[in-house]
Structure formats: structure tokens, C-alpha cells
C-alpha positions as CSV (number, residue, x, y, z in Angstrom):
1,M,-27.4,-8.4,-9.4
2,A,-24.7,-7.6,-12.4
3,T,-21.9,-9.9,-12.8
4,P,-18.8,-8.2,-12.1
5,A,-16.0,-8.3,-14.7
6,G,-13.5,-10.6,-13.8
7,A,-15.0,-12.7,-11.4
8,D,-17.9,-14.6,-13.0
9,P,-19.7,-16.5,-10.0
10,A,-20.7,-19.4,-12.5
11,V,-17.0,-20.0,-12.8
12,V,-16.0,-18.7,-9.1
13,G,-18.5,-20.8,-7.3
14,P,-17.9,-24.6,-8.7
15,Y,-13.9,-23.7,-8.9
16,L,-14.0,-22.9,-5.0
17,A,-16.3,-26.0,-4.3
18,S,-13.9,-28.3,-5.9
19,V,-10.2,-26.6,-4.4
20,L,-11.6,-25.6,-1.0
21,G,-13.5,-29.2,-0.8
22,H,-17.0,-28.2,0.2
23,D,-20.3,-28.1,-2.0
24,R,-21.5,-24.7,-0.2
25,W,-19.2,-22.9,-2.4
26,R,-20.9,-24.4,-5.5
27,S,-23.4,-21.2,-6.1
28,V,-21.7,-18.0,-5.0
29,T,-22.5,-14.5,-5.2
30,V,-19.6,-12.1,-6.3
31,E,-19.3,-8.5,-5.6
32,L,-16.4,-6.0,-6.5
33,I,-15.2,-4.1,-3.8
34,A,-11.7,-2.4,-4.9
35,A,-10.9,-1.6,-8.4
36,G,-9.4,1.3,-10.0
37,M,-5.6,1.1,-11.1
38,S,-4.6,-1.5,-8.6
39,N,-5.5,-5.0,-8.3
40,L,-9.2,-6.1,-8.3
41,T,-10.7,-7.2,-4.9
42,Y,-14.3,-9.3,-4.8
43,V,-15.9,-10.7,-1.7
44,V,-17.5,-14.1,-2.5
45,T,-20.2,-15.4,-0.6
46,P,-21.8,-18.8,-0.7
47,E,-25.5,-18.7,-1.5
48,G,-27.4,-18.6,1.9
49,G,-24.3,-17.5,3.8
50,S,-23.4,-14.2,5.7
51,A,-20.9,-11.7,5.5
52,D,-19.0,-14.2,8.1
53,D,-18.8,-17.1,5.4
54,A,-17.6,-14.9,2.9
55,V,-13.8,-15.0,1.4
56,I,-12.0,-12.5,-0.5
57,L,-10.5,-13.0,-4.0
58,R,-7.7,-10.9,-5.5
59,R,-6.9,-10.8,-9.5
60,P,-5.3,-8.3,-11.7
61,P,-7.2,-5.8,-13.4
62,T,-8.9,-6.9,-16.2
63,G,-6.6,-6.6,-19.7
64,A,-3.7,-6.0,-17.3
65,V,-0.2,-6.3,-19.4
66,L,2.4,-5.4,-16.9
67,A,2.6,-9.1,-15.3
68,T,5.5,-7.9,-12.7
69,A,2.9,-4.9,-11.3
70,H,0.0,-7.5,-10.6
71,D,1.9,-10.7,-9.7
72,M,-0.8,-12.5,-7.7
73,A,1.9,-15.5,-6.9
74,R,4.0,-13.0,-5.4
75,E,1.4,-11.4,-3.2
76,H,0.0,-14.7,-2.1
77,R,3.8,-15.7,-1.2
78,V,4.1,-12.9,0.9
79,I,1.0,-12.8,2.8
80,S,1.4,-16.4,3.4
81,A,5.1,-16.0,4.5
82,L,3.7,-13.4,7.1
83,G,0.8,-15.3,8.3
84,P,2.9,-16.7,11.4
85,T,4.4,-13.6,12.2
86,P,3.3,-10.8,14.4
87,V,2.2,-9.0,11.3
88,P,-1.5,-9.1,11.0
89,V,-2.3,-10.7,7.5
90,P,-5.4,-12.2,6.2
91,R,-4.7,-16.1,6.0
92,T,-4.3,-17.3,2.4
93,L,-6.8,-19.9,1.5
94,H,-5.5,-21.1,-2.5
95,L,-3.5,-19.7,-5.5
96,C,-4.8,-20.6,-8.8
97,T,-2.4,-20.2,-11.6
98,D,-4.2,-21.5,-14.6
99,T,-5.1,-18.5,-16.6
100,S,-8.0,-20.6,-18.2
101,V,-10.2,-20.4,-15.1
102,L,-10.6,-16.5,-14.7
103,G,-8.5,-15.4,-17.7
104,A,-5.6,-14.0,-15.3
105,P,-3.9,-15.8,-12.0
106,F,-5.8,-15.0,-8.8
107,Y,-5.7,-16.1,-5.4
108,V,-8.3,-16.5,-2.2
109,M,-7.6,-15.3,1.4
110,E,-9.8,-15.3,4.3
111,R,-12.4,-11.9,4.8
112,V,-11.0,-9.9,8.0
113,V,-13.7,-8.4,9.4
114,G,-12.0,-4.7,10.5
115,L,-12.9,-0.8,10.2
116,H,-11.5,0.5,6.7
117,V,-10.8,4.5,7.5
118,I,-10.1,6.5,4.4
119,D,-11.2,10.4,4.8
120,R,-13.1,9.9,8.1
121,I,-13.4,7.9,11.5
122,P,-16.8,6.8,11.8
123,E,-18.7,8.7,14.9
124,G,-18.5,6.7,18.1
125,Y,-15.0,4.7,17.2
126,A,-12.3,7.2,18.2
127,D,-13.9,10.3,19.3
128,D,-11.5,11.1,21.7
129,P,-7.5,11.9,21.5
130,A,-6.6,9.0,23.5
131,R,-8.1,6.4,21.0
132,R,-6.8,8.8,18.0
133,R,-3.2,8.3,19.3
134,A,-3.7,4.6,20.0
135,I,-4.5,4.4,16.2
136,G,-1.6,6.6,15.0
137,E,0.9,4.3,17.4
138,G,-0.5,0.9,16.5
139,L,0.1,1.6,13.0
140,V,3.8,2.6,13.6
141,D,4.1,-0.8,15.7
142,V,2.9,-3.1,13.1
143,L,5.2,-1.2,10.5
144,A,8.2,-1.4,13.1
145,D,7.0,-5.3,13.4
146,L,7.2,-5.8,9.8
147,H,10.6,-4.6,9.1
148,S,11.9,-6.7,12.2
149,V,10.6,-10.0,10.6
150,D,13.7,-12.4,9.2
151,H,12.8,-12.4,5.8
152,V,15.4,-15.4,5.2
153,A,13.7,-17.5,8.2
154,V,10.3,-17.1,6.6
155,G,11.2,-18.3,3.2
156,L,11.5,-14.9,1.4
157,A,15.1,-14.3,0.9
158,D,14.9,-14.5,-2.8
159,F,11.8,-12.1,-2.5
160,G,13.8,-9.1,-4.1
161,R,17.3,-7.6,-4.1
162,P,17.8,-5.5,-1.4
163,E,21.5,-4.6,-2.4
164,G,21.5,-1.1,-3.9
165,F,18.1,-1.2,-3.2
166,M,17.2,3.1,-2.9
167,G,19.8,3.6,-5.6
168,R,17.6,1.7,-8.1
169,Q,14.6,3.3,-6.7
170,V,15.8,6.7,-7.4
171,R,16.9,5.9,-10.7
172,R,13.7,3.9,-11.6
173,W,11.4,7.0,-10.5
174,T,13.7,9.3,-12.5
175,Q,13.0,7.2,-15.7
176,Q,9.4,7.4,-14.9
177,W,9.5,11.2,-15.1
178,E,11.7,11.5,-17.8
179,A,9.1,9.0,-19.8
180,T,6.0,10.6,-18.6
181,R,7.0,14.6,-18.5
182,D,3.7,16.5,-18.4
183,R,5.9,19.7,-19.2
184,E,9.2,21.3,-18.0
185,R,9.7,21.1,-14.2
186,P,13.1,22.0,-13.4
187,G,12.6,21.8,-9.9
188,L,11.5,18.0,-10.3
189,D,14.8,17.4,-12.1
190,A,16.7,19.0,-9.5
191,L,15.4,17.2,-6.9
192,A,16.0,13.7,-8.8
193,A,19.7,14.5,-9.0
194,R,20.0,15.5,-5.4
195,L,19.0,12.5,-4.4
196,A,20.8,10.2,-6.5
197,E,24.0,12.0,-5.3
198,T,23.2,11.7,-1.8
199,V,21.9,8.0,-1.1
200,P,22.5,6.9,2.4
201,T,23.8,3.6,3.4
202,T,21.2,1.1,4.1
203,Q,21.2,-0.2,7.7
204,R,18.8,-3.2,7.5
205,H,17.6,-5.3,4.4
206,G,14.1,-6.5,5.1
207,I,10.4,-6.8,3.8
208,V,9.2,-3.5,2.5
209,H,5.7,-3.1,1.8
210,G,5.7,-0.4,-0.6
211,D,2.6,1.4,0.3
212,F,1.9,1.4,3.9
213,R,-0.6,3.8,5.3
214,L,-3.8,4.0,7.5
215,D,-6.4,3.1,4.6
216,N,-4.2,0.0,3.4
217,C,-5.0,-1.3,7.1
218,L,-8.1,-2.8,8.6
219,L,-8.6,-1.7,12.2
220,D,-10.4,-3.9,15.2
221,P,-13.9,-2.4,15.1
222,G,-13.8,-2.6,18.9
223,V,-10.3,-1.9,19.9
224,P,-8.7,1.6,18.3
225,G,-5.2,0.9,18.0
226,R,-5.1,-3.1,17.2
227,V,-4.9,-3.6,13.2
228,R,-6.7,-6.4,12.3
229,A,-5.0,-6.8,8.7
230,V,-2.4,-5.1,6.4
231,L,-3.9,-5.2,2.9
232,D,-2.6,-4.5,-0.9
233,W,0.9,-6.1,-0.9
234,E,1.1,-5.9,-4.6
235,M,4.4,-3.5,-4.1
236,S,6.3,-5.7,-1.7
237,T,9.7,-6.6,-2.0
238,L,13.0,-6.8,-0.3
239,G,14.6,-3.3,0.4
240,D,15.3,-0.5,2.7
241,P,12.6,-0.4,5.3
242,L,13.0,3.3,5.8
243,A,11.8,3.8,2.2
244,D,8.1,2.5,4.0
245,L,8.5,5.2,6.9
246,G,9.4,8.2,4.5
247,M,6.4,7.1,2.5
248,L,4.4,7.2,5.6
249,H,5.3,10.6,6.3
250,V,4.1,11.7,3.0
251,Y,0.8,10.2,3.9
252,W,0.8,11.6,7.7
253,P,-0.3,15.3,7.5
254,Q,-0.3,17.4,10.7
255,A,-2.9,19.6,12.1
256,G,-2.9,22.7,10.4
257,E,-1.4,21.2,7.2
258,R,-3.0,21.2,3.7
259,S,-2.8,17.7,2.2
260,V,-0.2,18.4,-0.8
261,A,-0.4,15.4,-1.9
262,G,-4.1,14.3,-2.3
263,Q,-4.0,12.0,0.9
264,S,-6.5,11.6,3.9
265,T,-6.2,14.3,6.6
266,V,-7.3,11.9,9.2
267,T,-4.1,12.0,11.2
268,A,-4.3,16.0,11.4
269,L,-7.1,15.3,13.8
270,E,-6.4,16.0,17.6
271,G,-4.6,13.0,19.3
272,F,-2.8,11.4,16.3
273,P,0.6,11.4,17.0
274,T,3.1,14.2,15.1
275,R,5.3,13.0,12.3
276,A,8.2,13.6,14.8
277,E,6.6,11.4,17.3
278,V,5.8,8.8,14.8
279,A,9.7,8.5,13.8
280,A,10.5,8.7,17.6
281,R,8.4,5.4,18.1
282,Y,9.6,3.9,15.1
283,A,13.2,4.4,15.9
284,E,12.4,2.8,19.6
285,R,10.5,-0.2,18.3
286,S,12.8,-1.0,15.4
287,G,16.3,0.0,16.8
288,L,17.3,1.7,13.2
289,D,19.1,5.1,13.2
290,L,16.9,7.8,11.7
291,S,19.8,10.6,11.3
292,D,18.8,10.1,7.4
293,L,15.1,10.4,7.5
294,S,14.6,13.3,5.8
295,W,16.3,11.8,2.9
296,Y,13.8,8.8,2.7
297,V,11.1,11.4,3.0
298,G,12.5,13.6,0.4
299,F,12.5,10.7,-1.8
300,A,8.9,9.7,-0.9
301,Y,7.8,13.3,-2.1
302,F,9.9,12.8,-5.2
303,K,8.1,9.3,-5.9
304,F,5.0,10.6,-5.3
305,A,5.3,13.5,-7.5
306,A,6.5,11.3,-10.4
307,I,3.5,9.0,-9.8
308,V,1.4,11.9,-10.1
309,A,3.0,13.4,-13.3
310,G,2.6,9.7,-15.1
311,I,-1.0,10.0,-14.1
312,V,-1.4,13.7,-15.9
313,A,0.5,12.7,-18.9
314,R,-1.4,9.7,-19.3
315,S,-4.5,11.6,-18.6
316,A,-3.5,13.8,-21.3
317,A,-3.1,11.3,-24.0
318,G,-6.4,10.0,-23.3
319,A,-5.8,7.0,-21.4
320,M,-7.4,7.7,-18.1
321,A,-11.0,7.4,-19.4
322,G,-13.5,7.1,-16.9
323,K,-11.0,8.4,-14.0
324,D,-11.4,12.1,-12.8
325,T,-7.7,13.5,-12.7
326,T,-8.9,17.3,-12.2
327,G,-6.4,18.9,-10.1
328,Y,-3.6,16.2,-10.1
329,A,-1.1,18.9,-11.9
330,E,-1.3,21.4,-9.1
331,R,-0.1,18.5,-6.6
332,I,3.3,18.1,-8.1
333,D,5.2,21.4,-7.5
334,P,4.1,21.1,-3.7
335,C,5.3,17.9,-3.4
336,V,8.5,18.9,-5.1
337,E,8.7,21.7,-2.7
338,R,8.3,19.4,0.3
339,G,10.9,17.0,-0.7
340,R,13.5,20.0,-1.3
341,A,12.8,21.3,2.1
342,A,13.2,17.6,3.9
343,L,16.5,17.5,2.1
344,D,17.7,21.4,2.8
345,D,16.4,21.8,6.4
346,G,15.6,18.4,7.6
347,A,11.8,19.0,7.4
348,I,9.9,15.9,7.9
């Protein structure tokens, strides 16, 4: 097996044997299971061990220079803080900030065995509408549980700057769009301006995941509707919880809809709650007033459009070698239209 970049088994093994206090880690196999533009995720298995013995190692992409976008200590901190709460997260085992070990900070956590649903549900898992509805409702319940966590009580009082969060978010993604314009898009400019003029008042400050969706969760293999772990906390902060709900709507196509943002269409299968049902269940669980939800949905489509525009611009500049960005530019205008419709008509 080829040595995966960023986590040499000859280094990882002895290091884990030392910090985890067991010689069985001295010789390990390391498998890269998630790469791309996000943080890198590896499965580390002791020699002679089984999948049940493995742990997960997370580190920034090799060569990453944006430290704030790949802050291992921050990701480790939020997962550790959420451990005692109802939010399902892996148990953290070790944080290494010594860059001489792997060339970057990294952390190790338990490996949670779960079903990772990306673009289809495995046959035999949730073949009937009732089980698919349970999956959808389970995701909503976990999000509401996250947003109900007292961030001060779990030691995250200084994890972000929640005051003025949504206003800063609009400015940040407007600046991102202006810095990476692929071409003139007056509709996107107009959407940014409208969002900036109509930022709603935040009802509650809390922990925001930043990218909460079906394929960032592990489902219980035996119980559809139970989430075993929420993953990918690299964008988490303190802010307005409804930002998460707005983005979840972008990732939640309904029956008969095409995927305007290139997301999975699993939630369009019969049985999954509609977006209106998602919102109603979230409101009941969280106690938040969703009368301004359409603004958050509009912002989520704007943010997604700005992200895609940035990818298109980097691709045109030759900075996305090895990444297939075919069709990305065609996703921008439909996202702008959905965002405008949310603001104009309250369409969610």
C-alpha cells in the first residue's frame, strides 16, 4: 500500500504508541478516506487489528497556508466540548500542535462506525417511506439539539464573535464574490445588496456548525433516524443558529426538484420531510421564531453562489488542477434565482 501524503505510518505509529500509551500502535496502516479542498481524514489501524480497533486522524491539506481555515485545535476543541452534550460527536483522543511530527497540527479521535449517505441510500437500509422520514427528522432533531447547547456552560464562550454575525457573513461573502468574479453577474450583485439591507435581528447566539447536511453525518446502521456522529466541524463558530437551517434548506431538494446547487437528491425520495416540515419540526424543537427564515435561505443560496463563483475563477486561473469543475458556472444563476425568490416570495 502506498504511503499516504501527510501521515507517514512510520511516524504516526510510534507517535500514537507514545501518546496513547500502548505499544500496539507502534506499527500501523494508514488509509486516506477524505481529501479534496477540505481537511484530510485518515483511518489508522494497528497492525493485526480490525476496523473496530482503528482511530481517525485529521490534519490540514498538505501545503495549506490558510491556518484559520484548517485550525485543528479549534476543531478538536468544539468536538471535545460537545462530547457530554446530546449532540453525537466522536470522542477525541489527542491533539498534537507540534508541527515537527507531521508538518502540521493534527488530532486523533475515535472511529465511529456508521452509514455515510452521499448520493444514495444503500438497498435494504431505508426502503420504505417511514424509515426515510425518520432519517430526515433525526437530522433536524440533532441540529436543534446543537443549537440548544449552552456554549458558555461547555467552555466555548470565546469560540466566536456572535454579535453582528450575519451582517459580517454578508460582507464576507460579498467581498469573496467581488474578489473572484468569473464575469459580470448583476443578479448576484443585487442579491448581495438586498441581503445587506435587510439583515434580521438574531434571536439566539449559539454554536453554528457551518455546513450541516446529510452527508456530514454518520447514520446508525441499524436504526434509521438515529445519527451516530456529526462530522466536519472546521467551519463551526458562534453565531446565529438559523444560518445552519438556511443552508440545510439549500441541501434539501424536494420531490420533483432538480439539484440547482449540485447537492445530493436523496431528500427528494418519498418519505423525506418537505422543507416546510423540516422548518416546522425545527421550530418546535428549538423554540425559535422562523418568520425570517426566507432571509436565511436567501443568504444561503447567495453564499453557495459566491463559493461556486470562487471555484470557477480559481479553475480558470489554473489553480484547481486535478479537480473537475465542469458545469460549475451553470450552477450560479439558478442559485441566485432561488435566493431572490426566497426574499421576494418567501420561497423556502
